[in-house]
C-alpha positions in Angstrom: -43.4 14.2 52.0 -45.5 17.6 52.6 -42.3 19.3 50.4 -42.3 16.6 47.7 -46.4 17.2 47.5 -45.7 21.3 46.7 -43.2 20.8 44.6 -45.5 18.4 42.2 -48.3 21.1 42.5 -45.8 24.2 41.5 -44.3 22.3 38.7 -47.5 21.6 37.6 -48.9 25.1 37.5 -45.5 26.3 35.8 -45.8 24.0 33.0 -49.6 24.7 32.7 -48.8 28.7 32.7 -45.8 28.0 30.2 -48.4 26.0 27.7 -51.0 28.7 27.9 -48.3 31.7 27.4 -46.8 29.9 24.4 -50.4 29.4 23.1 -51.1 32.9 23.3 -48.0 34.0 21.9 -48.2 31.9 18.6 -51.9 32.9 18.1 -51.4 36.6 18.5 -48.3 35.9 15.8 -50.5 34.2 13.5 -53.6 36.5 14.1 -51.0 39.6 13.1 -49.2 37.4 10.1 -52.4 36.6 8.6 -53.4 40.3 9.0 -50.5 41.7 7.4 -50.7 39.0 4.6 -54.2 40.3 3.8 -53.1 43.7 3.4 -50.1 43.0 1.1 -50.6 39.9 -0.5 -47.3 40.1 -2.4 -45.1 40.0 0.9 -46.9 36.8 2.2 -43.8 35.0 1.7 -41.6 37.0 3.9 -44.5 37.3 6.4 -44.5 33.7 6.6 -40.9 33.0 6.9 -40.8 35.6 9.9 -43.4 34.1 11.5 -42.1 30.5 11.4 -38.8 31.8 12.9 -40.9 33.7 15.6 -43.2 30.6 16.2 -40.2 28.1 16.7 -38.2 30.7 18.9 -41.6 30.4 21.2 -41.9 26.7 21.2 -38.2 26.7 22.1 -38.7 29.1 25.2 -41.8 27.1 25.9 -40.0 23.6 26.0 -37.0 25.0 28.0 -39.6 26.2 30.8 -41.3 23.1 30.7 -38.1 20.8 31.2 -37.4 23.5 34.0 -40.7 22.5 35.6 -39.7 18.7 35.3 -36.2 19.3 36.7 -37.4 21.1 39.6 -40.5 18.1 40.1 -38.1 15.5 40.2 -35.3 17.2 42.4 
């Protein structure tokens, strides 16, 4: 039972770090995109498209890491 307890703790910490990292990455991405759009408003459409693609990749990696944490906890 002791090992299972630590597995749940480790999975919870891993999930928390994953969410924090994903949120930090998307926040920095949005900040840079808004600054770039402010500097060159005519390129805002291209910047927005690139930002959405990068945000989707960050969320995909975060979701993958969360699934791994859940699988390790249930093993």
